[in-house]
C-alpha positions as CSV (number, residue, x, y, z in Angstrom):
1,M,7.2,-33.5,9.4
2,A,4.4,-33.8,12.1
3,A,1.9,-32.1,9.8
4,W,2.8,-34.6,7.0
5,L,1.6,-37.4,9.3
6,V,-1.9,-36.0,9.6
7,P,-4.2,-37.5,7.0
8,Q,-6.3,-34.4,6.4
9,F,-3.2,-32.4,5.6
10,R,-1.8,-34.9,3.2
11,N,-5.2,-35.4,1.5
12,A,-5.5,-31.6,0.9
13,L,-2.0,-31.5,-0.6
14,Q,-2.3,-34.6,-2.7
15,Q,-4.6,-33.0,-5.3
16,L,-2.9,-29.6,-5.5
17,I,0.9,-30.0,-5.5
18,D,3.6,-32.4,-6.5
19,L,4.0,-34.7,-3.4
20,D,7.4,-35.9,-4.7
21,E,8.7,-32.3,-4.4
22,V,7.3,-32.0,-0.9
23,T,9.0,-35.3,0.1
24,Q,12.3,-34.2,-1.3
25,L,12.1,-30.8,0.6
26,L,11.2,-32.5,3.8
27,T,14.1,-34.9,3.4
28,A,16.5,-32.0,2.7
29,L,15.2,-30.1,5.7
30,A,15.4,-33.1,8.0
31,A,19.0,-33.7,7.0
32,G,20.2,-30.5,8.7
33,A,20.7,-26.8,7.8
34,P,19.1,-26.2,4.4
35,D,21.1,-24.6,1.6
36,E,19.9,-21.4,-0.1
37,Q,18.2,-23.3,-2.9
38,T,16.3,-25.6,-0.5
39,R,15.3,-22.5,1.5
40,R,13.9,-20.8,-1.6
41,R,12.1,-23.9,-2.8
42,S,10.6,-24.3,0.6
43,L,9.4,-20.7,0.7
44,E,7.9,-21.0,-2.8
45,L,6.1,-24.1,-1.7
46,V,4.8,-22.3,1.4
47,R,3.7,-19.3,-0.7
48,T,1.8,-21.5,-3.1
49,A,0.2,-23.4,-0.3
50,S,-0.8,-20.2,1.5
51,E,-2.6,-19.0,-1.6
52,T,-4.3,-22.3,-2.4
53,D,-7.6,-22.4,-0.6
54,G,-7.7,-26.1,0.0
55,I,-4.2,-26.3,1.4
56,R,-4.6,-23.1,3.5
57,Q,-7.8,-24.5,5.0
58,A,-6.1,-27.8,5.9
59,V,-3.2,-25.9,7.6
60,L,-5.7,-23.7,9.5
61,R,-7.5,-26.8,10.7
62,L,-4.2,-28.2,11.9
63,I,-3.4,-24.9,13.7
64,G,-6.8,-25.1,15.4
65,D,-6.3,-28.7,16.5
66,A,-5.1,-28.8,20.1
67,E,-3.8,-32.4,19.7
68,F,-1.7,-31.4,16.7
69,R,-0.4,-28.4,18.6
70,A,0.5,-30.6,21.5
71,E,2.5,-32.8,19.2
72,I,4.3,-30.0,17.4
73,A,5.3,-28.0,20.5
74,P,8.0,-30.3,21.7
75,V,9.3,-30.6,18.2
76,I,9.8,-26.8,18.1
77,V,11.6,-26.8,21.5
78,T,13.9,-29.6,20.2
79,A,14.6,-27.8,16.9
80,L,15.6,-24.7,18.7
81,A,18.1,-26.4,21.1
82,D,20.6,-23.7,20.4
83,R,18.1,-21.1,21.6
84,P,16.3,-22.8,24.5
85,G,14.6,-19.6,25.7
86,L,13.0,-19.1,22.3
87,G,12.2,-22.8,22.0
88,R,10.3,-22.7,25.4
89,A,8.5,-19.5,24.5
90,L,7.4,-20.7,21.1
91,G,6.5,-24.1,22.5
92,A,4.2,-22.4,25.1
93,A,2.7,-20.1,22.5
94,V,1.9,-23.0,20.2
95,L,-0.1,-24.6,22.9
96,D,-2.1,-21.4,23.6
97,T,-5.6,-21.5,22.1
98,E,-5.6,-17.7,21.9
99,V,-2.4,-17.6,19.9
100,A,-3.8,-20.3,17.5
101,G,-7.0,-18.3,17.0
102,E,-5.1,-15.1,16.2
103,L,-2.7,-16.9,13.9
104,I,-5.7,-18.4,12.0
105,R,-7.2,-15.0,11.6
106,V,-3.9,-13.6,10.2
107,L,-3.3,-16.4,7.9
108,D,-6.8,-16.4,6.6
109,S,-6.6,-12.7,5.7
110,E,-5.5,-12.2,2.1
111,R,-4.2,-8.7,3.0
112,A,-2.1,-9.9,5.9
113,R,-0.7,-12.8,3.8
114,T,0.2,-10.3,1.0
115,G,2.0,-8.0,3.5
116,L,3.8,-10.9,5.0
117,W,5.1,-12.1,1.7
118,K,6.2,-8.6,0.8
119,A,8.2,-8.5,4.0
120,I,9.7,-12.0,3.4
121,D,10.6,-11.1,-0.2
122,S,12.2,-7.8,0.9
123,Q,14.2,-9.6,3.6
124,L,15.5,-12.2,1.1
125,A,16.4,-9.5,-1.4
126,G,18.2,-7.4,1.3
127,R,15.9,-4.4,0.6
128,R,15.7,-2.8,4.1
129,V,13.5,0.1,3.2
130,R,10.9,-2.1,1.6
131,L,11.2,-4.5,4.5
132,L,10.5,-1.7,6.9
133,T,7.6,-0.4,4.8
134,A,6.1,-4.0,4.7
135,A,6.6,-4.4,8.5
136,V,4.9,-1.1,9.2
137,S,2.0,-2.1,6.9
138,L,1.7,-5.4,8.7
139,L,1.6,-3.6,12.1
140,A,-1.2,-1.4,10.9
141,K,-3.4,-4.6,10.7
142,R,-5.3,-5.2,14.0
143,D,-5.2,-9.0,13.7
144,V,-1.4,-8.9,13.3
145,R,-1.1,-6.6,16.4
146,R,-3.3,-8.9,18.4
147,L,-1.1,-11.9,17.4
148,L,2.0,-10.1,18.3
149,W,0.5,-9.2,21.7
150,T,-0.3,-12.8,22.4
151,L,3.2,-13.9,21.4
152,R,4.6,-11.1,23.6
153,R,2.8,-12.6,26.6
154,H,4.7,-15.8,26.1
155,G,8.1,-14.1,25.8
156,V,8.5,-14.9,22.1
157,L,9.3,-11.3,21.1
158,R,11.8,-10.9,23.9
159,E,13.6,-14.2,23.1
160,L,13.8,-13.3,19.4
161,R,16.2,-10.5,20.4
162,H,18.6,-12.8,22.1
163,E,21.5,-14.4,20.3
164,S,22.0,-18.1,19.9
165,V,23.6,-19.9,22.8
166,V,26.2,-21.4,20.4
167,S,29.0,-18.9,20.1
168,T,30.2,-18.0,16.6
169,A,33.4,-16.4,18.0
170,P,36.7,-18.2,17.3
171,A,37.9,-20.4,20.1
172,E,40.6,-18.8,22.3
173,E,44.0,-20.3,22.0
174,P,45.4,-21.7,25.2
175,H,47.9,-19.5,27.0
176,A,51.4,-20.7,27.2
177,S,52.6,-21.2,30.8
């Protein structure tokens, strides 16, 4: 939503994709937990955007913009209220110029993007062996390893291993006295 308010981002998108679809997706995502169809449409839009030079360059400019990162960091922390440690770690990572530079290098690399989409597709299809193969392929890329190292310094990787604070266990029944 914050990216949508930046004029350079909107202008890059305006000529390349259906803005009504983007608006509908943003509305659906802002309404709460997205359903499977909204999730898939969002991923397809992100995939198209990542492969379209104009949109990708607009996104990379946003990532490189310290002011934008300062606006988006608290949004990430708030969005991850059920995982406060992860929210804080990601918020700190977003503000880090080194993380931004590594992320730009990874997202600007066609080979890295291809590997990332293979991993995402494998995850969505439940193909664990292909997911593992795609992950190993991504880890073989130096830019990806450097990005992971910078994220590790902020505690992002450690926090990804922790469960959500909100328990999914059924509530205990009160004991009869």
